[in-house]
C-alpha positions as CSV (number, residue, x, y, z in Angstrom):
1,M,9.2,11.0,23.8
2,Y,8.0,13.2,21.0
3,F,6.5,10.8,18.4
4,S,5.0,7.4,18.6
5,I,4.8,5.6,15.3
6,V,2.2,2.8,15.2
7,I,2.5,0.0,12.7
8,P,-0.3,-2.5,12.7
9,T,0.7,-5.5,10.7
10,F,-0.6,-8.9,9.5
11,N,1.5,-11.4,7.6
12,R,3.9,-8.8,6.2
13,E,7.3,-10.3,7.0
14,N,8.6,-9.4,3.6
15,L,7.6,-5.7,3.8
16,L,8.0,-4.9,7.4
17,P,11.8,-4.5,7.5
18,F,11.6,-1.8,4.8
19,A,9.1,0.2,6.8
20,I,11.0,-0.2,10.0
21,N,14.4,0.6,8.5
22,S,13.0,3.6,6.7
23,I,11.9,5.0,10.0
24,L,15.2,4.2,11.8
25,N,17.2,5.8,9.1
26,Q,15.6,9.3,9.7
27,T,17.8,12.0,11.1
28,F,15.2,12.9,13.7
29,T,15.6,10.4,16.6
30,D,13.0,11.3,19.3
31,F,10.5,8.6,18.5
32,E,9.3,5.1,19.3
33,I,8.0,2.5,16.9
34,I,5.1,0.4,18.1
35,I,4.5,-2.7,16.0
36,I,1.2,-4.5,16.6
37,D,1.2,-7.9,15.1
38,D,-2.5,-8.7,14.5
39,G,-2.1,-12.5,14.7
40,S,0.3,-13.1,11.9
41,T,0.9,-16.7,10.9
42,D,4.2,-16.0,9.0
43,N,7.6,-15.0,10.5
44,T,6.7,-11.5,11.4
45,E,7.7,-11.9,15.0
46,E,11.2,-13.2,14.1
47,V,11.7,-10.5,11.5
48,V,11.0,-7.8,14.0
49,K,13.1,-9.4,16.8
50,N,16.0,-9.5,14.4
51,I,16.0,-5.8,13.9
52,K,18.1,-4.5,16.8
53,S,16.8,-1.2,18.1
54,N,15.7,-0.1,21.5
55,K,13.2,2.2,19.7
56,I,11.0,-0.8,18.7
57,L,8.2,-2.1,20.9
58,Y,6.5,-5.3,19.6
59,F,3.2,-6.6,20.7
60,K,1.3,-9.7,19.3
61,T,-2.4,-10.1,19.6
62,E,-5.0,-12.5,18.2
63,N,-6.4,-11.3,14.9
64,K,-9.1,-8.7,15.5
65,G,-8.5,-6.5,12.5
66,I,-6.6,-3.4,11.7
67,A,-8.8,-1.0,13.7
68,A,-8.3,-3.0,16.9
69,A,-4.5,-3.3,16.3
70,R,-4.2,0.4,15.6
71,N,-6.2,1.2,18.8
72,L,-3.9,-1.0,20.8
73,G,-0.9,0.7,19.4
74,I,-2.3,4.1,20.3
75,N,-3.0,2.8,23.9
76,K,0.7,1.7,24.2
77,A,2.1,5.0,22.8
78,K,4.1,7.2,25.1
79,G,4.9,10.0,22.6
80,N,3.3,13.4,22.6
81,Y,2.2,12.8,19.0
């Protein structure tokens, strides 16, 4: 795995598909997308699960803020960068 892309998110069901699909549409393919849902109360989880890709890893946590979500994503990352 070359790149790990960490996306912390909170209640962004309407914007998240655009971010994910933008990454998935790249010509470079040696990456993983780690989405950390920081306690969303909208349909973020369903939106992510409806995007079919084995490159997406989804984790949901209680709301602790963007820094904690980003740090969790970094800890889950398997990429070199």
